[in-house]
DOFI-67393 format. One record per residue: residue number from 1; y, x, z of N, C-alpha, C in turn. Coordinates in pm, 1 decimal. Example, Ala and Ser with C-alpha at 12.3 -4.5 7.8 and 13.67 -1.06 7.14 Angstrom:
% residues 2
(1, (-569.0, 1319.0, 780.0), (-450.0, 1230.0, 780.0), (-330.0, 1320.0, 780.0))
(2, (-225.0, 1285.0, 708.0), (-106.0, 1367.0, 714.0), (3.0, 1290.0, 787.0))
END
This chain:
% residues 90
(1, (7365.1, 8252.3, 5403.3), (7284.7, 8227.7, 5356.3), (7306.4, 8210.5, 5190.8))
(2, (7312.1, 8301.4, 5124.9), (7291.4, 8313.9, 4978.5), (7235.0, 8285.7, 4893.2))
(3, (7317.9, 8209.8, 4822.9), (7253.7, 8136.1, 4689.6), (7112.5, 8199.8, 4672.7))
(4, (7060.1, 8169.2, 4547.6), (6937.5, 8180.3, 4458.7), (7002.6, 8133.7, 4324.8))
(5, (6923.6, 8286.1, 4250.9), (6947.3, 8235.2, 4136.4), (6866.5, 8255.7, 4064.1))
(6, (6773.3, 8142.1, 3976.0), (6710.8, 8065.4, 3927.4), (6692.2, 8107.8, 3769.3))
(7, (6552.5, 8183.6, 3758.3), (6577.0, 8245.3, 3577.2), (6558.1, 8118.2, 3442.6))
(8, (6620.4, 8223.0, 3398.1), (6649.6, 8069.8, 3244.3), (6596.6, 8127.4, 3161.2))
(9, (6599.4, 8076.8, 3018.4), (6501.2, 8123.7, 2976.7), (6506.7, 8117.7, 2827.9))
(10, (6500.9, 8207.7, 2798.0), (6607.7, 8253.2, 2710.0), (6569.2, 8143.8, 2564.8))
(11, (6709.5, 8131.3, 2462.5), (6688.3, 8008.4, 2420.2), (6660.7, 8026.0, 2267.5))
(12, (6656.5, 7977.4, 2135.7), (6602.5, 8019.7, 2036.4), (6712.7, 8088.7, 1959.7))
(13, (6786.7, 8168.8, 1927.2), (6919.7, 8195.6, 1826.8), (6878.4, 8217.4, 1766.3))
(14, (6770.2, 8201.5, 1677.9), (6704.9, 8203.5, 1473.6), (6799.5, 8012.3, 1476.4))
(15, (6845.7, 7970.4, 1579.1), (6826.1, 7865.1, 1494.8), (6972.0, 7863.4, 1517.4))
(16, (7077.6, 7752.0, 1395.2), (7278.7, 7740.1, 1464.8), (7250.2, 7763.7, 1523.8))
(17, (7406.4, 7730.5, 1558.2), (7449.9, 7774.6, 1656.8), (7594.3, 7641.4, 1703.2))
(18, (7516.9, 7554.9, 1845.9), (7577.3, 7520.2, 1849.1), (7668.7, 7589.2, 1978.5))
(19, (7698.6, 7434.0, 2080.7), (7728.9, 7435.3, 2214.1), (7661.4, 7403.0, 2285.1))
(20, (7552.6, 7350.7, 2273.1), (7465.5, 7318.2, 2366.7), (7322.1, 7539.7, 2341.6))
(21, (7325.4, 7582.7, 2236.5), (7259.8, 7670.4, 2239.1), (7368.7, 7764.2, 2315.7))
(22, (7486.9, 7818.6, 2240.8), (7611.8, 7885.3, 2377.4), (7567.5, 7887.9, 2495.3))
(23, (7513.3, 7724.3, 2569.2), (7516.5, 7768.5, 2635.2), (7441.9, 7836.9, 2715.3))
(24, (7290.5, 7755.4, 2667.7), (7176.2, 7785.1, 2718.8), (7187.2, 7929.5, 2759.5))
(25, (7195.7, 8006.2, 2642.6), (7251.6, 8159.3, 2618.7), (7371.7, 8184.1, 2730.2))
(26, (7415.2, 8182.7, 2790.9), (7527.2, 8200.2, 2881.6), (7507.2, 8198.0, 2997.5))
(27, (7316.3, 8145.4, 3019.0), (7310.5, 8061.1, 3105.0), (7213.3, 8121.5, 3187.2))
(28, (7141.5, 8160.6, 3118.2), (7024.1, 8287.0, 3048.4), (7070.6, 8438.3, 3079.7))
(29, (7246.3, 8469.2, 3055.3), (7271.3, 8554.9, 3071.2), (7269.9, 8618.3, 3211.3))
(30, (7347.7, 8455.8, 3298.3), (7384.2, 8566.9, 3456.8), (7289.6, 8486.4, 3478.5))
(31, (7146.1, 8384.1, 3470.6), (7002.3, 8420.0, 3610.6), (6977.1, 8612.0, 3596.6))
(32, (7018.7, 8604.4, 3428.3), (6884.6, 8755.9, 3349.8), (7010.1, 8884.0, 3464.6))
(33, (7159.8, 8850.1, 3570.1), (7219.0, 8980.9, 3601.9), (7202.9, 8901.5, 3744.0))
(34, (7140.2, 8781.9, 3765.4), (7138.6, 8729.0, 3889.8), (7279.9, 8674.0, 4031.5))
(35, (7364.8, 8643.1, 3914.3), (7501.1, 8649.9, 3900.9), (7527.4, 8386.8, 3928.0))
(36, (7470.5, 8376.4, 4053.8), (7502.3, 8203.0, 4058.3), (7654.3, 8201.3, 3923.7))
(37, (7604.6, 8027.2, 3996.5), (7710.1, 7970.8, 3908.2), (7813.2, 7979.8, 3914.0))
(38, (7816.6, 7903.7, 4096.0), (8002.5, 8015.2, 4186.6), (8074.4, 8100.6, 4141.7))
(39, (7913.4, 8244.8, 4107.5), (8051.8, 8330.4, 4097.4), (8037.3, 8368.5, 4002.8))
(40, (8019.5, 8371.5, 3832.2), (8026.7, 8368.4, 3747.3), (8164.7, 8274.6, 3706.2))
(41, (8239.8, 8146.8, 3777.1), (8330.9, 8046.8, 3804.8), (8396.7, 8161.2, 3774.6))
(42, (8423.3, 8215.7, 3875.5), (8512.3, 8280.3, 3993.7), (8536.5, 8465.6, 3931.2))
(43, (8439.9, 8523.7, 3810.9), (8500.1, 8641.5, 3761.4), (8534.7, 8558.0, 3638.2))
(44, (8458.5, 8492.2, 3531.0), (8518.6, 8467.6, 3469.6), (8672.2, 8343.2, 3471.9))
(45, (8707.9, 8347.4, 3608.6), (8833.8, 8196.3, 3639.8), (8883.4, 8147.4, 3598.0))
(46, (8763.1, 8072.2, 3613.0), (8805.5, 7877.8, 3544.9), (8673.6, 7850.9, 3748.0))
(47, (8691.7, 7707.9, 3672.4), (8678.0, 7587.1, 3790.3), (8521.6, 7611.9, 3801.9))
(48, (8433.8, 7619.2, 3935.0), (8319.8, 7539.7, 3929.8), (8250.0, 7492.0, 3796.3))
(49, (8312.3, 7336.4, 3770.7), (8330.5, 7233.4, 3718.1), (8358.5, 7292.4, 3554.5))
(50, (8421.9, 7363.6, 3497.3), (8430.4, 7394.4, 3365.0), (8320.7, 7502.1, 3333.9))
(51, (8298.6, 7613.0, 3394.9), (8214.4, 7669.7, 3402.8), (8071.1, 7650.5, 3430.2))
(52, (8048.9, 7519.8, 3487.4), (7896.7, 7486.2, 3435.6), (7935.1, 7335.7, 3297.8))
(53, (7998.2, 7243.2, 3283.6), (8049.9, 7278.6, 3179.0), (7984.7, 7349.9, 3065.4))
(54, (8050.7, 7474.3, 2967.4), (7959.2, 7566.1, 2903.4), (7834.9, 7566.7, 2937.3))
(55, (7780.0, 7630.1, 3068.7), (7611.0, 7585.7, 3068.0), (7506.7, 7542.0, 3058.8))
(56, (7629.6, 7369.7, 3023.0), (7588.0, 7261.2, 2930.7), (7530.3, 7230.6, 2830.0))
(57, (7713.5, 7285.1, 2757.9), (7773.3, 7338.6, 2668.9), (7818.6, 7115.6, 2613.3))
(58, (7820.8, 7149.0, 2720.6), (7948.0, 6972.8, 2680.0), (8007.8, 7015.7, 2531.8))
(59, (8076.5, 6987.6, 2460.6), (8077.4, 6921.3, 2353.3), (8254.5, 6922.1, 2317.1))
(60, (8273.2, 6930.5, 2505.3), (8436.5, 6884.7, 2484.9), (8522.2, 7080.5, 2564.0))
(61, (8451.3, 7112.0, 2613.6), (8460.7, 7219.8, 2672.2), (8540.6, 7317.9, 2590.8))
(62, (8700.9, 7361.2, 2634.0), (8801.9, 7418.2, 2564.9), (8730.0, 7577.4, 2544.7))
(63, (8823.1, 7619.9, 2434.0), (8787.8, 7750.7, 2378.2), (8777.3, 7878.0, 2425.1))
(64, (8902.4, 7859.0, 2497.8), (8914.4, 7991.0, 2585.5), (8815.5, 7992.5, 2680.7))
(65, (8731.1, 7928.9, 2796.6), (8737.9, 7830.6, 2906.5), (8586.5, 7862.0, 2871.3))
(66, (8515.3, 7899.0, 2723.1), (8439.8, 7943.2, 2680.5), (8387.2, 8121.7, 2697.5))
(67, (8546.9, 8165.3, 2614.4), (8576.0, 8298.3, 2540.4), (8596.9, 8368.4, 2716.7))
(68, (8583.0, 8291.7, 2877.6), (8647.1, 8347.6, 2885.7), (8485.2, 8402.8, 3021.6))
(69, (8451.7, 8292.7, 3001.9), (8306.5, 8282.4, 3058.2), (8220.8, 8416.2, 3019.2))
(70, (8201.3, 8412.8, 2824.4), (8144.8, 8517.2, 2780.1), (8182.0, 8605.1, 2761.5))
(71, (8336.1, 8588.6, 2797.1), (8401.5, 8765.6, 2850.5), (8287.0, 8828.4, 2986.2))
(72, (8331.5, 8744.3, 3071.7), (8282.2, 8834.8, 3241.9), (8064.9, 8860.6, 3172.0))
(73, (8063.5, 8759.4, 3152.2), (7845.2, 8912.1, 3131.2), (7844.4, 8981.7, 3074.7))
(74, (8030.6, 8986.2, 2966.4), (7952.5, 9031.5, 2853.2), (7870.9, 9048.9, 2718.3))
(75, (7905.2, 8934.1, 2715.0), (7918.6, 8867.8, 2526.8), (8011.6, 8909.8, 2460.0))
(76, (7937.0, 8919.8, 2313.9), (8038.7, 8979.9, 2229.2), (7974.4, 8834.3, 2115.6))
(77, (8063.8, 8728.4, 2128.9), (8073.4, 8658.9, 2018.2), (8157.3, 8712.6, 1906.2))
(78, (8046.5, 8662.8, 1796.5), (8098.5, 8773.9, 1650.2), (8096.4, 8660.3, 1555.2))
(79, (8143.1, 8619.4, 1439.3), (8254.2, 8497.6, 1306.9), (8155.0, 8587.9, 1218.3))
(80, (8077.8, 8562.1, 1134.4), (8047.1, 8586.1, 1026.0), (7985.6, 8544.2, 901.4))
(81, (8095.9, 8568.7, 796.0), (8041.5, 8491.7, 667.3), (7994.1, 8439.1, 649.3))
(82, (7894.3, 8316.9, 545.6), (7760.1, 8267.4, 543.3), (7767.3, 8317.5, 388.0))
(83, (7724.6, 8393.8, 331.9), (7660.3, 8405.8, 176.0), (7741.2, 8286.0, 86.6))
(84, (7768.0, 8306.4, -13.5), (7772.7, 8193.1, -116.1), (7684.4, 8199.3, -166.8))
(85, (7664.2, 8082.1, -193.0), (7511.4, 7994.1, -233.1), (7517.8, 8011.6, -382.9))
(86, (7447.3, 8035.3, -450.4), (7412.0, 8000.5, -644.4), (7437.6, 7800.9, -671.8))
(87, (7470.8, 7811.2, -802.8), (7392.2, 7692.7, -822.1), (7317.1, 7710.1, -876.4))
(88, (7125.2, 7729.3, -860.2), (7076.1, 7681.4, -997.4), (7031.5, 7576.3, -1028.1))
(89, (7164.8, 7527.5, -1069.1), (7175.6, 7391.0, -1214.3), (7157.1, 7473.6, -1296.0))
(90, (7256.7, 7520.9, -1292.2), (7323.2, 7586.0, -1435.5), (7364.3, 7566.0, -1561.8))
END
């Protein structure tokens, strides 16, 4: 019997990025694609536990595991410099 994929709510993408937000977005995208956690782990080339750690936002998740999960789901992570703030104190 095939496992059912439970839809996940899209996280608020306007707040500061942290592992919990990244994990929530990855879970959202996986559920949107109808992929089980087990299949996503397999597509990513990581263990089910390692993939679960990504989706739950574990702080000790390895960067390479995160990048594999992102790539498997077609998610691109971008790094953008924050503009320097001027000192209004003059």
